[in-house]
N, C-alpha and C positions, 0 to 999 in steps of 0.2 A: 480188404480189412487192413487198416493202418495200425501200426504199433501204438499210436497215440490214442487210439480208441479203447485200448485194453488196459485193465488194472489186474494186479494179482488176485486170483481167485475167480475171476469171472469165466465162463464157460466158452470153449471153442471145439470145433471138430477136428480129430486127428485122422487124416486121410489113410494113414498107414495102418493103423490099429482099427480104424473104423469105430471109434467110440468117442463120446464127449470127455473133454479133460478140463480141469481148472488151469488157467494160466498161472505159470510160474516164471522164474527168472529165465530159464532156458527158452521157453517159448517166446518170452518178450525178445530175448537175444536173437532167435531164429527170424521173428518178423522184421526186426531192425536190419539183420544180414540182408534178407530178402529184399527189403526195400532198397538197399544199396547194391544189389545185384550180385551178392557174393554166396548166396546159398539157395537150395532148391526149398520151395514152399511146401509144407505138408499140413499146415494149420489153416482152417477154413471158419467162417462164422456160422453159428447154428441159426437156422430159420425159426423165428418165433412162431409158435404153433399152440393149439389147444393142449397138446401133451405136455409142453414145457410150463404153460401157465397152470395146469393142474399139479405139476410136480412142484411148483413153488408155492402152492396153497391157494391159489385163486380157485373160485368155484363158478360154474356156469350160472348165469342169471337170465331169466326171462325179461329183464328190464327192457323196455322198448326205448330205443335211442331217439330222442325228440329233435325236431327240426332237421331231419334228414330227408332230402328230396329226391334221391336217386333210387327210383323203384326197382331197378334191375340188380342193384347191389345187396349182397347179403351181410348182415352185421350180427356177430356173435359177441355178447358181452360176458366178461369174466371179471369177478370181484374179489377183492382181498381186504376183508375187515382189519382195520388196525385198532379200532375201539368201538364203543357203542355207536358213537355219532361222527365216525371219521373213517373212510375207506378209499381204496384205489380201484380203478377199473382199467382194463384194456379192452378196447374195441377191435375185434379182428374183423377187418372189412374184406370183403372178397376181391377187391381191386388191389389188395396188398398194401394199402395205405392205412396202417394200424394207428389208433389213437390212444392216448393215456389220459385218464381222467382223475382229478383229485375232488373228492366230495366230503362235505361236512354239513352239518345242520345250517351253517350260515352261507355257504358258497359252494359253487361248482365250477371247476376250473378244468377246461378241456385243452390239452397240449396238442396242437396239430403237427406234431413232429412225427415223421413217419418211423415208427418202431418195427424195423425188419428183422432185427437179429436178438438173440437172448442176451448177448453182452450189452447190447444198447438199454435194455430194460434193467438189467442189473446195475449199470451205471447210473441210470436216471433214478432208480430207487435208492441207491447209496447216496446220491447228491441230496436227495429229499429228506431222508430219515437219518442218514449216518449209520445205517445198519446193512448188513449184506442180505441179499435175497438168494437164499440157498434153497437146494432141493433135498 
């Protein structure tokens, strides 16, 4: 995890306390110092999981993912409604390559960017909405 991936407020894992914490200036400073080789690292990214999606307000959907040809992969779909006709989805795929989907009445846009960590989802959500994705 590089410091340039982090924003104030996104979640990371504290290895010492064994808890998720919001990034603050100290954590950003620690990450920069680690990158320069001056400090021991105690912060790690949080793996994106069903637990975190549910904490952020996503709900499990039995929506079937279309045009998916890999029979041996398991896809779990989680949905976050923004309005009556606009929502976001995250597809957790068993091979670890998770997708982010933007849906409206007019269009469906699938971002084939591998969302592996909670802070990546929070950053993407913020970039698209200008709002924080909090739990």
